[in-house]
GUZAKOL-699110 format. One record per residue: residue number from 0; residue in three letters; x, y negated, z negated of N, C-alpha, C in turn. Coordinates in steps of 0.1 Angstrom, whole numbers, padded with zeros to 4 digits. Layout:
<kevex NUM; "Ala"; <X; Y; Z>; <X; Y; Z>; <X; Y; Z>> ...
//
This chain:
<kevex 0; "Met"; <-0819; -0067; 0815>; <-0810; -0057; 0812>; <-0796; -0065; 0804>> <kevex 1; "Asn"; <-0790; -0073; 0813>; <-0777; -0079; 0810>; <-0781; -0086; 0796>> <kevex 2; "Glu"; <-0794; -0094; 0795>; <-0796; -0100; 0781>; <-0794; -0091; 0769>> <kevex 3; "Ile"; <-0799; -0077; 0772>; <-0798; -0069; 0761>; <-0783; -0066; 0757>> <kevex 4; "Leu"; <-0778; -0062; 0769>; <-0762; -0060; 0769>; <-0754; -0071; 0761>> <kevex 5; "Arg"; <-0758; -0085; 0763>; <-0750; -0096; 0757>; <-0754; -0096; 0742>> <kevex 6; "Lys"; <-0765; -0092; 0739>; <-0769; -0092; 0726>; <-0761; -0083; 0716>> <kevex 7; "Ala"; <-0759; -0069; 0722>; <-0751; -0056; 0717>; <-0740; -0062; 0717>> <kevex 8; "Leu"; <-0735; -0067; 0726>; <-0719; -0072; 0727>; <-0717; -0080; 0714>> <kevex 9; "Ser"; <-0725; -0089; 0714>; <-0724; -0099; 0702>; <-0724; -0093; 0687>> <kevex 10; "Glu"; <-0733; -0084; 0686>; <-0734; -0076; 0675>; <-0726; -0066; 0672>> <kevex 11; "Asn"; <-0719; -0061; 0682>; <-0707; -0052; 0680>; <-0694; -0060; 0676>> <kevex 12; "Leu"; <-0693; -0070; 0681>; <-0682; -0079; 0680>; <-0682; -0084; 0662>> <kevex 13; "Ala"; <-0695; -0087; 0659>; <-0695; -0093; 0646>; <-0692; -0082; 0635>> <kevex 14; "Gln"; <-0698; -0068; 0640>; <-0696; -0056; 0631>; <-0682; -0053; 0629>> <kevex 15; "Ala"; <-0673; -0056; 0642>; <-0661; -0053; 0641>; <-0654; -0063; 0633>> <kevex 16; "Arg"; <-0656; -0075; 0634>; <-0650; -0085; 0625>; <-0652; -0082; 0610>> <kevex 17; "His"; <-0665; -0079; 0608>; <-0670; -0075; 0594>; <-0660; -0064; 0588>> <kevex 18; "Ile"; <-0658; -0054; 0595>; <-0651; -0043; 0592>; <-0634; -0046; 0589>> <kevex 19; "Glu"; <-0630; -0054; 0598>; <-0614; -0059; 0596>; <-0613; -0066; 0585>> <kevex 20; "Thr"; <-0626; -0074; 0581>; <-0624; -0083; 0566>; <-0625; -0075; 0557>> <kevex 21; "Leu"; <-0632; -0064; 0556>; <-0635; -0054; 0547>; <-0622; -0045; 0543>> <kevex 22; "Arg"; <-0614; -0041; 0554>; <-0602; -0035; 0552>; <-0590; -0045; 0546>> <kevex 23; "Gln"; <-0590; -0057; 0552>; <-0580; -0066; 0545>; <-0582; -0068; 0529>> <kevex 24; "Gln"; <-0595; -0072; 0525>; <-0598; -0076; 0514>; <-0596; -0063; 0502>> <kevex 25; "Phe"; <-0601; -0052; 0508>; <-0600; -0039; 0501>; <-0585; -0036; 0498>> <kevex 26; "Phe"; <-0577; -0039; 0510>; <-0561; -0039; 0508>; <-0556; -0046; 0495>> <kevex 27; "Tyr"; <-0563; -0058; 0494>; <-0557; -0067; 0484>; <-0562; -0063; 0469>> <kevex 28; "Val"; <-0574; -0055; 0469>; <-0578; -0051; 0458>; <-0568; -0038; 0455>> <kevex 29; "Ile"; <-0565; -0029; 0463>; <-0553; -0019; 0461>; <-0541; -0024; 0453>> <kevex 30; "Ile"; <-0536; -0037; 0458>; <-0523; -0041; 0454>; <-0526; -0047; 0441>> <kevex 31; "Ala"; <-0535; -0051; 0438>; <-0541; -0060; 0423>; <-0542; -0047; 0413>> <kevex 32; "Val"; <-0550; -0038; 0419>; <-0548; -0025; 0410>; <-0538; -0020; 0404>> <kevex 33; "Tyr"; <-0530; -0017; 0416>; <-0517; -0008; 0414>; <-0506; -0019; 0403>> <kevex 34; "Val"; <-0506; -0031; 0408>; <-0495; -0040; 0402>; <-0502; -0041; 0387>> <kevex 35; "Gly"; <-0514; -0043; 0387>; <-0517; -0043; 0370>; <-0517; -0030; 0364>> <kevex 36; "Ala"; <-0516; -0022; 0370>; <-0518; -0009; 0362>; <-0502; -0004; 0359>> <kevex 37; "Met"; <-0494; -0005; 0369>; <-0479; -0004; 0367>; <-0473; -0014; 0357>> <kevex 38; "Gly"; <-0477; -0025; 0359>; <-0474; -0036; 0346>; <-0477; -0032; 0332>> <kevex 39; "Trp"; <-0490; -0029; 0331>; <-0491; -0026; 0318>; <-0486; -0014; 0314>> <kevex 40; "Ile"; <-0484; -0002; 0321>; <-0479; 0008; 0316>; <-0465; 0006; 0315>> <kevex 41; "Phe"; <-0456; -0001; 0322>; <-0443; -0001; 0319>; <-0437; -0013; 0307>> <kevex 42; "Ser"; <-0450; -0020; 0307>; <-0448; -0029; 0296>; <-0444; -0026; 0281>> <kevex 43; "Thr"; <-0449; -0009; 0280>; <-0445; -0005; 0269>; <-0432; -0003; 0264>> <kevex 44; "Arg"; <-0424; -0003; 0275>; <-0407; 0000; 0274>; <-0405; 0015; 0268>> <kevex 45; "Glu"; <-0415; 0023; 0271>; <-0411; 0036; 0265>; <-0401; 0046; 0274>> <kevex 46; "Pro"; <-0396; 0057; 0270>; <-0389; 0067; 0281>; <-0400; 0069; 0290>> <kevex 47; "Phe"; <-0393; 0072; 0303>; <-0401; 0076; 0314>; <-0410; 0088; 0313>> <kevex 48; "Asp"; <-0406; 0099; 0307>; <-0412; 0111; 0303>; <-0424; 0107; 0294>> <kevex 49; "Val"; <-0421; 0099; 0284>; <-0432; 0099; 0275>; <-0443; 0090; 0283>> <kevex 50; "Ile"; <-0438; 0079; 0290>; <-0450; 0073; 0298>; <-0458; 0080; 0306>> <kevex 51; "Leu"; <-0453; 0092; 0311>; <-0461; 0101; 0321>; <-0471; 0110; 0313>> <kevex 52; "Thr"; <-0465; 0113; 0301>; <-0475; 0121; 0293>; <-0488; 0111; 0287>> <kevex 53; "Arg"; <-0481; 0100; 0283>; <-0491; 0089; 0274>; <-0501; 0086; 0283>> <kevex 54; "Phe"; <-0500; 0082; 0296>; <-0506; 0074; 0306>; <-0514; 0084; 0312>> <kevex 55; "Leu"; <-0516; 0098; 0312>; <-0519; 0108; 0320>; <-0532; 0104; 0325>> <kevex 56; "Ala"; <-0539; 0099; 0318>; <-0555; 0095; 0324>; <-0554; 0083; 0332>> <kevex 57; "Val"; <-0546; 0075; 0332>; <-0543; 0064; 0340>; <-0538; 0069; 0355>> <kevex 58; "Phe"; <-0528; 0077; 0353>; <-0522; 0083; 0368>; <-0536; 0091; 0372>> <kevex 59; "Leu"; <-0542; 0097; 0366>; <-0554; 0105; 0372>; <-0564; 0095; 0378>> <kevex 60; "Phe"; <-0567; 0086; 0371>; <-0574; 0075; 0377>; <-0570; 0068; 0393>> <kevex 61; "Leu"; <-0554; 0065; 0391>; <-0551; 0059; 0402>; <-0549; 0069; 0415>> <kevex 62; "Leu"; <-0549; 0083; 0411>; <-0547; 0093; 0419>; <-0562; 0094; 0428>> <kevex 63; "Ile"; <-0573; 0093; 0419>; <-0587; 0096; 0424>; <-0590; 0085; 0433>> <kevex 64; "Phe"; <-0583; 0071; 0428>; <-0588; 0060; 0434>; <-0583; 0059; 0448>> <kevex 65; "Ser"; <-0567; 0065; 0448>; <-0563; 0066; 0461>; <-0568; 0073; 0469>> <kevex 66; "Ile"; <-0573; 0086; 0466>; <-0579; 0092; 0477>; <-0592; 0087; 0480>> <kevex 67; "Phe"; <-0598; 0082; 0471>; <-0612; 0073; 0475>; <-0609; 0064; 0486>> <kevex 68; "Thr"; <-0598; 0054; 0484>; <-0598; 0045; 0493>; <-0590; 0048; 0506>> <kevex 69; "Leu"; <-0582; 0061; 0506>; <-0581; 0066; 0519>; <-0592; 0070; 0527>> <kevex 70; "Leu"; <-0600; 0077; 0522>; <-0614; 0080; 0529>; <-0618; 0069; 0531>> <kevex 71; "Asn"; <-0622; 0059; 0525>; <-0631; 0045; 0529>; <-0622; 0037; 0544>> <kevex 72; "Phe"; <-0609; 0040; 0543>; <-0599; 0036; 0551>; <-0603; 0043; 0564>> <kevex 73; "Val"; <-0606; 0054; 0566>; <-0606; 0063; 0574>; <-0621; 0060; 0581>> <kevex 74; "Lys"; <-0629; 0058; 0572>; <-0644; 0055; 0576>; <-0643; 0041; 0585>> <kevex 75; "Trp"; <-0637; 0032; 0578>; <-0636; 0019; 0583>; <-0629; 0017; 0598>> <kevex 76; "Asn"; <-0617; 0027; 0599>; <-0612; 0027; 0610>; <-0619; 0033; 0620>> <kevex 77; "Asn"; <-0627; 0043; 0618>; <-0635; 0049; 0631>; <-0650; 0041; 0633>> <kevex 78; "Asp"; <-0655; 0032; 0622>; <-0662; 0025; 0625>; <-0656; 0012; 0634>> <kevex 79; "Phe"; <-0647; 0009; 0631>; <-0642; -0002; 0639>; <-0641; 0002; 0654>> <kevex 80; "Lys"; <-0633; 0015; 0656>; <-0631; 0023; 0667>; <-0645; 0022; 0677>> <kevex 81; "Asn"; <-0654; 0025; 0669>; <-0670; 0027; 0676>; <-0674; 0014; 0679>> <kevex 82; "Cys"; <-0672; 0002; 0673>; <-0677; -0010; 0677>; <-0670; -0017; 0688>> <kevex 83; "Ile"; <-0656; -0015; 0688>; <-0648; -0019; 0698>; <-0649; -0013; 0712>> <kevex 84; "Thr"; <-0647; 0001; 0709>; <-0652; 0010; 0723>; <-0663; 0006; 0730>> <kevex 85; "Thr"; <-0674; 0003; 0722>; <-0689; 0002; 0728>; <-0685; -0013; 0732>> <kevex 86; "Val"; <-0679; -0024; 0726>; <-0677; -0037; 0734>; <-0671; -0034; 0749>> <kevex 87; "Gln"; <-0660; -0025; 0748>; <-0653; -0022; 0761>; <-0665; -0018; 0770>> <kevex 88; "Trp"; <-0670; -0009; 0768>; <-0680; -0004; 0777>; <-0691; -0013; 0781>> <kevex 89; "Ile"; <-0696; -0023; 0775>; <-0705; -0036; 0777>; <-0697; -0044; 0787>> <kevex 90; "Ser"; <-0686; -0047; 0781>; <-0678; -0057; 0790>; <-0674; -0055; 0803>> <kevex 91; "Glu"; <-0672; -0040; 0805>; <-0672; -0034; 0821>; <-0686; -0037; 0825>> <kevex 92; "Arg"; <-0700; -0033; 0821>; <-0711; -0033; 0827>; <-0714; -0046; 0830>> <kevex 93; "Leu"; <-0711; -0059; 0820>; <-0713; -0072; 0825>; <-0703; -0076; 0833>> <kevex 94; "Gly"; <-0691; -0071; 0836>; <-0682; -0077; 0847>; <-0670; -0085; 0838>> <kevex 95; "Leu"; <-0669; -0085; 0828>; <-0661; -0092; 0819>; <-0646; -0087; 0821>> <kevex 96; "Ile"; <-0645; -0073; 0823>; <-0631; -0067; 0826>; <-0634; -0057; 0837>> <kevex 97; "Lys"; <-0623; -0053; 0842>; <-0622; -0044; 0853>; <-0610; -0036; 0854>> <kevex 98; "Val"; <-0611; -0026; 0864>; <-0597; -0019; 0862>; <-0588; -0029; 0868>> <kevex 99; "Leu"; <-0575; -0025; 0865>; <-0562; -0031; 0872>; <-0564; -0030; 0888>> <kevex 100; "Ser"; <-0564; -0042; 0892>; <-0562; -0043; 0908>; <-0550; -0037; 0915>> <kevex 101; "Lys"; <-0550; -0034; 0927>; <-0542; -0027; 0935>; <-0528; -0036; 0935>> <kevex 102; "Ser"; <-0534; -0051; 0937>; <-0524; -0060; 0938>; <-0515; -0062; 0924>> <kevex 103; "Arg"; <-0524; -0062; 0913>; <-0515; -0062; 0900>; <-0507; -0051; 0897>> <kevex 104; "Lys"; <-0510; -0039; 0903>; <-0501; -0029; 0901>; <-0488; -0030; 0908>> <kevex 105; "Glu"; <-0492; -0035; 0921>; <-0480; -0036; 0931>; <-0470; -0048; 0924>> <kevex 106; "Lys"; <-0475; -0057; 0916>; <-0467; -0067; 0908>; <-0460; -0061; 0899>> <kevex 107; "Ile"; <-0466; -0053; 0891>; <-0459; -0044; 0880>; <-0449; -0035; 0885>> <kevex 108; "Glu"; <-0452; -0030; 0897>; <-0442; -0021; 0902>; <-0428; -0031; 0909>> <kevex 109; "Lys"; <-0431; -0040; 0913>; <-0420; -0050; 0916>; <-0413; -0056; 0907>> <kevex 110; "Ser"; <-0418; -0056; 0893>; <-0409; -0062; 0884>; <-0395; -0056; 0882>> <kevex 111; "Asn"; <-0390; -0064; 0873>; <-0377; -0059; 0870>; <-0375; -0047; 0857>> <kevex 112; "Glu"; <-0386; -0045; 0853>; <-0387; -0036; 0842>; <-0384; -0023; 0846>> <kevex 113; "Gln"; <-0379; -0014; 0835>; <-0374; 0001; 0839>; <-0388; 0008; 0843>> <kevex 114; "Glu"; <-0385; 0018; 0850>; <-0398; 0026; 0854>; <-0407; 0031; 0843>> <kevex 115; "Lys"; <-0399; 0035; 0834>; <-0408; 0043; 0822>; <-0417; 0029; 0815>> <kevex 116; "Glu"; <-0409; 0017; 0813>; <-0416; 0007; 0808>; <-0426; 0001; 0817>> <kevex 117; "Lys"; <-0426; 0002; 0830>; <-0438; -0001; 0838>; <-0451; 0008; 0838>> <kevex 118; "Lys"; <-0447; 0020; 0836>; <-0460; 0027; 0834>; <-0464; 0025; 0821>> <kevex 119; "Lys"; <-0456; 0024; 0809>; <-0462; 0019; 0796>; <-0470; 0008; 0798>> <kevex 120; "Leu"; <-0466; -0001; 0803>; <-0472; -0014; 0803>; <-0485; -0012; 0810>> <kevex 121; "Glu"; <-0487; -0006; 0822>; <-0496; -0007; 0830>; <-0510; 0001; 0822>> <kevex 122; "Asn"; <-0503; 0012; 0813>; <-0513; 0019; 0807>; <-0517; 0010; 0794>> <kevex 123; "Ser"; <-0509; 0002; 0788>; <-0511; -0004; 0777>; <-0522; -0013; 0779>> <kevex 124; "Ala"; <-0520; -0023; 0791>; <-0529; -0033; 0795>; <-0542; -0027; 0800>> <kevex 125; "Phe"; <-0540; -0016; 0808>; <-0553; -0009; 0813>; <-0565; -0018; 0817>> <kevex 126; "Phe"; <-0566; -0028; 0817>; <-0578; -0036; 0823>; <-0575; -0051; 0827>> <kevex 127; "Gln"; <-0581; -0057; 0835>; <-0582; -0074; 0835>; <-0594; -0078; 0833>> <kevex 128; "Gly"; <-0592; -0091; 0826>; <-0607; -0095; 0825>; <-0606; -0107; 0816>> <kevex 129; "Phe"; <-0619; -0110; 0807>; <-0620; -0119; 0800>; <-0624; -0116; 0787>> <kevex 130; "Met"; <-0623; -0105; 0780>; <-0626; -0100; 0767>; <-0613; -0097; 0760>> <kevex 131; "Ala"; <-0614; -0103; 0751>; <-0599; -0101; 0743>; <-0600; -0088; 0733>> <kevex 132; "Leu"; <-0601; -0078; 0739>; <-0600; -0066; 0730>; <-0586; -0064; 0725>> <kevex 133; "Pro"; <-0585; -0058; 0714>; <-0572; -0053; 0708>; <-0561; -0051; 0715>> <kevex 134; "Ile"; <-0549; -0056; 0714>; <-0538; -0048; 0723>; <-0532; -0038; 0715>> <kevex 135; "Pro"; <-0528; -0026; 0726>; <-0522; -0019; 0717>; <-0506; -0018; 0713>> <kevex 136; "Leu"; <-0504; -0019; 0701>; <-0490; -0022; 0696>; <-0484; -0009; 0692>> <kevex 137; "Ser"; <-0472; -0007; 0693>; <-0465; 0004; 0685>; <-0468; 0007; 0672>> <kevex 138; "Ile"; <-0468; -0007; 0666>; <-0471; -0005; 0650>; <-0486; -0008; 0650>> <kevex 139; "Arg"; <-0494; 0001; 0644>; <-0509; -0003; 0640>; <-0509; -0006; 0627>> <kevex 140; "Val"; <-0519; -0015; 0625>; <-0522; -0019; 0611>; <-0528; -0010; 0603>> <kevex 141; "His"; <-0540; -0003; 0609>; <-0546; 0007; 0600>; <-0537; 0019; 0598>> <kevex 142; "Lys"; <-0527; 0022; 0609>; <-0517; 0033; 0606>; <-0510; 0029; 0594>> <kevex 143; "Val"; <-0505; 0018; 0591>; <-0498; 0013; 0579>; <-0505; 0014; 0567>> <kevex 144; "Tyr"; <-0518; 0012; 0566>; <-0527; 0014; 0556>; <-0526; 0028; 0551>> <kevex 145; "Glu"; <-0527; 0036; 0562>; <-0528; 0051; 0558>; <-0516; 0056; 0550>> <kevex 146; "Leu"; <-0504; 0048; 0560>; <-0492; 0055; 0552>; <-0488; 0051; 0539>> <kevex 147; "Ile"; <-0494; 0038; 0538>; <-0492; 0034; 0522>; <-0502; 0044; 0514>> <kevex 148; "Met"; <-0514; 0045; 0516>; <-0521; 0055; 0507>; <-0517; 0068; 0504>> <kevex 149; "Tyr"; <-0509; 0073; 0517>; <-0504; 0087; 0516>; <-0491; 0085; 0505>> <kevex 150; "Ile"; <-0485; 0074; 0506>; <-0472; 0073; 0495>; <-0479; 0071; 0482>> <kevex 151; "Leu"; <-0491; 0063; 0479>; <-0494; 0062; 0467>; <-0500; 0075; 0465>> <kevex 152; "Ile"; <-0507; 0083; 0470>; <-0514; 0095; 0464>; <-0501; 0107; 0464>> <kevex 153; "Ala"; <-0491; 0106; 0467>; <-0481; 0114; 0466>; <-0473; 0112; 0452>> <kevex 154; "Ser"; <-0471; 0097; 0451>; <-0464; 0093; 0438>; <-0474; 0097; 0427>> <kevex 155; "Thr"; <-0488; 0091; 0428>; <-0497; 0094; 0415>; <-0498; 0109; 0413>> <kevex 156; "Ser"; <-0499; 0115; 0423>; <-0501; 0129; 0418>; <-0490; 0136; 0413>> <kevex 157; "Trp"; <-0476; 0131; 0418>; <-0466; 0138; 0412>; <-0465; 0134; 0396>> <kevex 158; "Ala"; <-0468; 0121; 0396>; <-0468; 0116; 0380>; <-0478; 0121; 0371>> <kevex 159; "Phe"; <-0489; 0123; 0379>; <-0502; 0130; 0372>; <-0497; 0146; 0369>> <kevex 160; "Phe"; <-0491; 0152; 0377>; <-0488; 0166; 0372>; <-0476; 0169; 0363>> <kevex 161; "Val"; <-0468; 0160; 0365>; <-0458; 0159; 0355>; <-0461; 0157; 0340>> <kevex 162; "Gly"; <-0470; 0147; 0342>; <-0474; 0143; 0328>; <-0482; 0156; 0322>> <kevex 163; "Leu"; <-0494; 0162; 0331>; <-0501; 0173; 0328>; <-0494; 0185; 0322>> <kevex 164; "Phe"; <-0484; 0188; 0330>; <-0476; 0202; 0326>; <-0469; 0200; 0314>> <kevex 165; "Ser"; <-0464; 0186; 0311>; <-0457; 0183; 0299>; <-0465; 0184; 0287>> <kevex 166; "Ser"; <-0477; 0179; 0289>; <-0487; 0178; 0278>; <-0493; 0194; 0274>> <kevex 167; "Leu"; <-0493; 0203; 0286>; <-0498; 0216; 0284>; <-0486; 0223; 0277>> <kevex 168; "Ile"; <-0473; 0218; 0280>; <-0464; 0227; 0274>; <-0462; 0223; 0259>> <kevex 169; "Ser"; <-0466; 0211; 0256>; <-0465; 0206; 0242>; <-0475; 0210; 0235>> <kevex 170; "Leu"; <-0488; 0213; 0240>; <-0499; 0219; 0237>; <-0497; 0236; 0231>> <kevex 171; "Ala"; <-0492; 0240; 0240>; <-0488; 0254; 0237>; <-0479; 0258; 0227>> <kevex 172; "Ser"; <-0472; 0245; 0224>; <-0461; 0248; 0214>; <-0466; 0247; 0202>> <kevex 173; "Ile"; <-0477; 0237; 0201>; <-0486; 0236; 0188>; <-0492; 0249; 0187>> <kevex 174; "Leu"; <-0497; 0254; 0197>; <-0506; 0267; 0193>; <-0499; 0280; 0192>> <kevex 175; "Gly"; <-0486; 0279; 0190>; <-0476; 0289; 0186>; <-0475; 0297; 0201>> <kevex 176; "Phe"; <-0475; 0290; 0212>; <-0471; 0299; 0225>; <-0460; 0295; 0230>> <kevex 177; "Asn"; <-0450; 0303; 0235>; <-0435; 0298; 0239>; <-0436; 0297; 0256>> <kevex 178; "Leu"; <-0440; 0285; 0260>; <-0437; 0283; 0277>; <-0424; 0274; 0277>> <kevex 179; "Ser"; <-0415; 0285; 0285>; <-0401; 0280; 0289>; <-0401; 0274; 0301>> <kevex 180; "Leu"; <-0402; 0259; 0306>; <-0402; 0255; 0320>; <-0394; 0242; 0316>> <kevex 181; "Ser"; <-0382; 0242; 0321>; <-0373; 0230; 0322>; <-0379; 0217; 0328>> <kevex 182; "Gln"; <-0373; 0206; 0323>; <-0379; 0196; 0328>; <-0376; 0191; 0346>> <kevex 183; "Pro"; <-0364; 0196; 0348>; <-0363; 0197; 0365>; <-0374; 0204; 0372>> <kevex 184; "Ser"; <-0377; 0217; 0363>; <-0384; 0229; 0369>; <-0400; 0222; 0371>> <kevex 185; "Ile"; <-0402; 0211; 0360>; <-0415; 0206; 0359>; <-0417; 0195; 0372>> <kevex 186; "Tyr"; <-0407; 0188; 0372>; <-0405; 0177; 0384>; <-0407; 0184; 0399>> <kevex 187; "Phe"; <-0397; 0196; 0398>; <-0400; 0202; 0412>; <-0416; 0208; 0416>> <kevex 188; "Leu"; <-0420; 0214; 0405>; <-0434; 0218; 0405>; <-0442; 0210; 0410>> <kevex 189; "Ser"; <-0442; 0197; 0402>; <-0452; 0186; 0406>; <-0451; 0181; 0421>> <kevex 190; "Leu"; <-0436; 0179; 0425>; <-0436; 0175; 0439>; <-0441; 0183; 0449>> <kevex 191; "Val"; <-0439; 0196; 0446>; <-0445; 0206; 0454>; <-0460; 0205; 0457>> <kevex 192; "Ile"; <-0468; 0202; 0443>; <-0483; 0202; 0442>; <-0486; 0188; 0451>> <kevex 193; "Ala"; <-0477; 0180; 0449>; <-0479; 0165; 0455>; <-0478; 0165; 0470>> <kevex 194; "Ala"; <-0467; 0173; 0475>; <-0466; 0174; 0489>; <-0479; 0181; 0495>> <kevex 195; "Leu"; <-0484; 0192; 0485>; <-0496; 0201; 0492>; <-0510; 0188; 0491>> <kevex 196; "Ala"; <-0509; 0182; 0483>; <-0518; 0170; 0483>; <-0520; 0163; 0496>> <kevex 197; "Val"; <-0509; 0157; 0497>; <-0508; 0147; 0508>; <-0512; 0155; 0521>> <kevex 198; "Leu"; <-0506; 0168; 0523>; <-0509; 0174; 0534>; <-0523; 0179; 0535>> <kevex 199; "Lys"; <-0528; 0180; 0525>; <-0544; 0183; 0526>; <-0554; 0168; 0531>> <kevex 200; "Cys"; <-0547; 0159; 0526>; <-0552; 0145; 0529>; <-0550; 0143; 0544>> <kevex 201; "Tyr"; <-0538; 0147; 0546>; <-0535; 0142; 0561>; <-0543; 0152; 0572>> <kevex 202; "Leu"; <-0543; 0163; 0570>; <-0551; 0172; 0578>; <-0567; 0169; 0576>> <kevex 203; "Thr"; <-0570; 0162; 0568>; <-0587; 0160; 0566>; <-0589; 0148; 0574>> <kevex 204; "Val"; <-0579; 0139; 0576>; <-0581; 0126; 0579>; <-0578; 0126; 0596>> <kevex 205; "Thr"; <-0569; 0135; 0598>; <-0568; 0139; 0613>; <-0577; 0145; 0622>> <kevex 206; "Arg"; <-0585; 0156; 0612>; <-0595; 0162; 0618>; <-0609; 0153; 0619>> <kevex 207; "Ala"; <-0609; 0144; 0606>; <-0619; 0134; 0611>; <-0617; 0123; 0623>> <kevex 208; "Asn"; <-0604; 0118; 0624>; <-0602; 0110; 0633>; <-0604; 0117; 0648>> <kevex 209; "Thr"; <-0599; 0129; 0648>; <-0603; 0136; 0663>; <-0617; 0137; 0665>> <kevex 210; "Met"; <-0624; 0144; 0654>; <-0638; 0145; 0657>; <-0644; 0132; 0661>> <kevex 211; "Ala"; <-0641; 0122; 0655>; <-0647; 0109; 0658>; <-0641; 0104; 0673>> <kevex 212; "Glu"; <-0632; 0106; 0678>; <-0624; 0103; 0693>; <-0633; 0113; 0701>> <kevex 213; "Lys"; <-0637; 0124; 0698>; <-0644; 0133; 0706>; <-0657; 0127; 0707>> <kevex 214; "Met"; <-0663; 0124; 0697>; <-0677; 0119; 0697>; <-0681; 0107; 0708>> <kevex 215; "Leu"; <-0670; 0097; 0705>; <-0669; 0084; 0714>; <-0669; 0090; 0729>> <kevex 216; "Asp"; <-0658; 0100; 0731>; <-0658; 0103; 0746>; <-0670; 0108; 0749>> <kevex 217; "Ile"; <-0680; 0116; 0742>; <-0693; 0123; 0745>; <-0703; 0111; 0748>> <kevex 218; "Arg"; <-0701; 0101; 0738>; <-0711; 0089; 0739>; <-0709; 0078; 0752>> <kevex 219; "Gln"; <-0696; 0081; 0758>; <-0696; 0071; 0769>; <-0705; 0070; 0779>> <kevex 220; "Pro"; <-0712; 0060; 0782>; <-0722; 0059; 0793>; <-0716; 0064; 0806>> <kevex 221; "Asp"; <-0725; 0068; 0816>; <-0718; 0074; 0830>; <-0716; 0062; 0836>> <kevex 222; "Gly"; <-0706; 0064; 0846>; <-0704; 0052; 0854>; <-0691; 0044; 0850>> <kevex 223; "Ile"; <-0687; 0047; 0837>; <-0675; 0038; 0831>; <-0664; 0043; 0835>> <kevex 224; "Lys"; <-0656; 0031; 0841>; <-0642; 0037; 0849>; <-0631; 0031; 0838>> <kevex 225; "Ile"; <-0630; 0025; 0831>; <-0621; 0021; 0823>; <-0621; 0028; 0810>> <kevex 226; "Arg"; <-0608; 0035; 0807>; <-0606; 0043; 0797>; <-0594; 0036; 0788>> <kevex 227; "Tyr"; <-0595; 0037; 0778>; <-0586; 0030; 0767>; <-0569; 0037; 0768>> <kevex 228; "Cys"; <-0561; 0026; 0775>; <-0548; 0030; 0779>; <-0547; 0042; 0789>> <kevex 229; "Asn"; <-0557; 0045; 0796>; <-0560; 0054; 0808>; <-0558; 0067; 0801>> <kevex 230; "Ile"; <-0564; 0070; 0789>; <-0563; 0082; 0781>; <-0578; 0089; 0787>> <kevex 231; "Pro"; <-0575; 0101; 0791>; <-0586; 0110; 0796>; <-0596; 0112; 0784>> <kevex 232; "Pro"; <-0608; 0117; 0788>; <-0616; 0122; 0779>; <-0612; 0137; 0771>> <kevex 233; "Phe"; <-0614; 0142; 0762>; <-0609; 0155; 0755>; <-0611; 0166; 0764>> <kevex 234; "Trp"; <-0622; 0165; 0772>; <-0623; 0179; 0780>; <-0615; 0179; 0794>> <kevex 235; "Glu"; <-0607; 0166; 0795>; <-0599; 0167; 0809>; <-0583; 0166; 0801>> <kevex 236; "Asn"; <-0581; 0166; 0789>; <-0568; 0165; 0781>; <-0563; 0179; 0781>> <kevex 237; "Ser"; <-0550; 0182; 0788>; <-0544; 0193; 0791>; <-0537; 0197; 0779>> <kevex 238; "Lys"; <-0536; 0192; 0769>; <-0529; 0196; 0756>; <-0541; 0196; 0745>> <kevex 239; "Lys"; <-0545; 0210; 0744>; <-0557; 0208; 0735>; <-0551; 0206; 0720>> <kevex 240; "Gly"; <-0561; 0198; 0711>; <-0560; 0197; 0701>; <-0550; 0183; 0695>> <kevex 241; "Lys"; <-0548; 0178; 0709>; <-0542; 0166; 0706>; <-0551; 0154; 0702>> <kevex 242; "Glu"; <-0547; 0147; 0693>; <-0554; 0136; 0689>; <-0552; 0124; 0698>> <kevex 243; "Ile"; <-0565; 0118; 0700>; <-0566; 0108; 0710>; <-0569; 0094; 0699>> <kevex 244; "Glu"; <-0562; 0085; 0703>; <-0564; 0073; 0697>; <-0573; 0062; 0704>> <kevex 245; "His"; <-0578; 0057; 0702>; <-0585; 0046; 0710>; <-0581; 0033; 0702>> <kevex 246; "Tyr"; <-0584; 0029; 0695>; <-0586; 0015; 0686>; <-0577; 0016; 0673>> 
//
């Protein structure tokens, strides 16, 4: 049985490393695409309003590309959580990690740290052992990726809708229709739509992450004592609807 667990441990670690490499490489692709697109667009040296109208298709492509990238990041993040959480379970079964001992908790309690910091350190460490599982940091790389994607979705959707509304007004004028909408009004309306687009993406991502965490709670083998950051499973969590983040 231990041999099977060791093999599963190795495979999950390899898969986690592969996913981490994918995330990093694709992030470089995003930078290259946006730098190339913005360099080409602004190399024309045309007025800003003209750029938004002329390169409408480019901004639409960037918007779709940003949403697609965000969804990919969400999938990779949850796949990574799945692999690392499984590694944690196997490590506990193999005796590679164990819950913090009473003596270790006493040493933390006797330290010169503030009381709030002591509890935070105990929960963040949450185990002793020989497995180098990810260290919970206040700044998470995958959260930074998601934040960057929200910013890109907001900016590209705003640019696209400004260009779209400007083009529609120009088209209506050619067809003999009089659409009275000032440039500041177009900017504001596009900003509202961009905010709604980001909100929709955020709610979708939050719902997916929460569902993934709950499924990991259900998949946890019986007898496992170590919980990530000592966070209880969702059925023991007093705050309903709270998102629980493992890795």
